[in-house]
N, C-alpha and C positions, 0 to 999 in steps of 0.2 A: 570602432572606436570604443572601446569599453569603458563603463561608469566611473574608473580609477583613473582612467584618461584624461576622461574631460572633468572630474575635478581640479586634476591637476593644471589642465589647462586654463579653467576659470580662475584658479590661483594665482596663475601669471600674468593672466590679465588686469585682476586686481592690484599685484605689485604694480606691474607696465606704467597705472593709472597713476602714480605717484600720490593715492590719497595721504592725506595727513593722521597720524596715527592716534592723534588726541582727539580729533572728533569722536562723536559716539555711534555715528555713521557706519566710521570705518571699521569699529569695534564689532560693532553688530555683523557686519559682512564677512570681519575674518571667524567669528565668533560660527557664521553659519557657513564658511566654506570648509573648516576643522571637522564639524556635524556632517556634514556631506560627503569629505574623508573617510571619516569613521562608517557612515552608512554604506558607502560603496565597498569597502573593506569587509564587511560583515556579506555584504549581499554577494560578492566575491567567492563568500567561504561556504556560503549558501549554495552556490553555484556549485562547486566542485562538487560537495557531498551529494548532490542530486545526482550528479553524473555518476557517482560512486554508487549510490543507491540506485540506479537505471542500471548497473551494468548488472549488478548483482542481482537486482530481479530477474532479468534475462539468461543468466546463467541458472538461477531457481527453477524458470519457466521451461530450459530447454531440459532439465534432470528431470522434471515431472513430467516433460511430455515424452521421453523416454522410457520412462515408470509408468505411464500410462500403455506405451505401447508394447511393452512384457507383459503387463496383465491381462490386457485386454485383448493381445491378438494372441495369445495362447486360447483364448478360449472358443476361437471361430476355426471353423474348417476354411480347404480351398474355395467354394462357395461363398463363404459369408456368413454362413448360418453360426447360428451360437449353441453349443452344447456344454455351455460349461456352467460352474456357478455362477450367482449372479448375487451382488448382496442385496439389492433391494428384493430378491426371491422370498418370502417367506415360506415355501414350500418346507424347506430345509429344516427350519428351527426346532420340530420337535424330535426331531434326530440328532441337532448338536443341545439339546438341553437346552433351550430358550424357551422361555415363558409368551404366551399369546396373551399380551394384557386385557386382553377384549375378553377371555375367559370370565374375570371376575364380574366383569360388565354384566354376562350373560347370567350367572350364578344370583346373583340380588336379580334380576329379572324374574327369575323362576319361582324367588321367594316371593316375589310381590303377585304374583299367579297368585300362588295360595293362601295369600295373605297374611303370611308371616314372615318375621325377619327372623 
């Protein structure tokens, strides 16, 4: 049974009790039932949005898996050995014009050995 159905059931029980609408207790119970109804509606909306997001994430995950298969399977031969480019391989940095950030530290170390800066 959904939360909204449970709230409707509680409201029906309250009506069946023939409570005096002039009493403060009855007014409080009626307001509480209204608040429960609003909370149930908000909860249902969140559940529906959560389901949509879950489906969307699953689609993205499938697309990512497909892309990973394309990128990483091209670098392997039949034996499973990797002969291609790795984004974590620093050996190709100079060939492609990337700077090695450790070189700056090395120059500073050389200046320190000479005693000059």
